[in-house]
C-alpha positions in Angstrom: 8.2 13.7 3.6 6.8 12.1 1.0 3.0 12.8 -1.4 -0.3 11.6 -1.3 -2.3 10.4 -3.8 -6.3 10.2 -3.5 -8.9 7.3 -4.3 -9.8 8.7 -8.6 -6.0 8.9 -9.1 -5.0 5.4 -7.3 -7.9 4.0 -9.4 -6.9 5.3 -12.5 -3.3 4.3 -12.7 -5.1 0.5 -11.6 -7.4 0.8 -14.2 -4.3 1.9 -16.7 -1.8 -0.5 -15.6 0.1 1.9 -14.7 3.7 -0.1 -13.5 3.7 1.0 -9.6 3.6 -1.2 -6.5 0.8 -1.1 -4.6 1.0 -1.9 -0.4 -1.0 -2.8 2.2 1.1 -2.1 5.1 -1.9 -4.2 8.2 -1.9 -7.6 9.9 -1.7 -10.7 7.1 -4.9 -11.4 8.1 -6.4 -8.3 6.6 -4.8 -8.5 4.1 -6.6 -11.7 3.5 -9.5 -10.7 4.3 -9.7 -7.9 1.3 -6.8 -5.3 -0.2 -6.8 -2.9 -2.7 -6.7 -5.5 -6.6 -3.4 -5.7 -6.9 -1.3 -4.8 -3.6 1.3 -6.8 -2.0 1.1 -7.3 2.2 3.8 -5.6 3.9 2.8 -5.5 7.7 3.8 -2.4 9.6 6.2 -3.4 11.5 8.4 -5.5 8.7 9.5 -2.9 6.4 12.7 -2.3 6.7 13.5 -6.2 6.4 10.5 -6.6 2.9 10.5 -3.8 1.1 14.1 -4.6 -1.3 12.3 -7.7 -1.8 8.2 -6.5 -2.8 10.3 -2.8 -4.5 14.2 -3.9 -5.8 14.5 -0.6 -7.4 14.4 2.8 -5.4 13.4 4.7 -8.3 9.2 2.5 -9.0 6.9 4.5 -7.7 5.3 3.5 -4.0 2.3 3.5 -3.1 1.2 2.5 0.3 -2.7 1.9 2.6 -4.1 1.3 5.4 -7.1 1.1 6.7 -8.5 4.0 6.9 -7.8 7.8 7.7 -7.0 7.5 12.0 -4.2 4.8 10.4 -1.1 5.9 10.4 1.1 2.9 9.6 0.9 4.0 6.1 2.1 7.1 7.0 4.9 5.5 9.5 5.7 2.4 6.0 5.7 6.3 3.5 8.2 7.1 6.1 10.0 4.1 6.3 10.3 3.9 2.8 12.0 7.2 2.3 14.9 7.0 4.9 15.0 3.2 3.0 16.2 6.0 -0.3 12.6 5.1 -2.3 12.2 8.0 -3.9 8.7 8.0 -5.4 6.5 6.7 -2.1 2.6 8.3 -2.3 0.3 7.5 1.4 -3.2 6.6 0.9 -4.2 8.5 3.5 -7.4 7.1 3.3 -7.2 3.4 3.0 -9.8 0.4 2.6 -12.3 1.6 4.3 -12.1 4.9 1.6 -11.9 2.5 -1.8 -14.7 -0.2 1.0 -17.1 2.7 1.2 -16.9 4.1 -2.9 -17.5 0.3 -4.2 -14.5 -0.3 -6.1 -13.0 -4.0 -6.5 -11.4 -5.7 -3.7 -9.0 -8.9 -3.9 -9.0 -11.7 -1.4 -6.2 -14.1 -0.4 -5.4 -17.0 1.7 -4.1 -16.2 5.3 0.0 -16.7 5.0 1.3 -19.0 7.6 4.6 -18.1 8.0 
């Protein structure tokens, strides 16, 4: 069962430059519009196909998030990652809405054409 991480703890990890993979588990357009600093995009329907590319080692710490507490994509992705053998998976349950509400920085990118 994946663990959970709170906003303040995640923000501290990002500021310190901790070694972990941060994944937004939403559609590419949502990711492009705005995501947490350093986050990679892993759409919910691509977890099994792309996890090994974005997270080469099963021992890597991984934090997943989605839109908000009512969005369950991150919980499903966290469970799927654990079923694939990833051992250090955390779910930021409050997600992007909580992050934005706290006034924390966001990044944007061009939507992927792939």
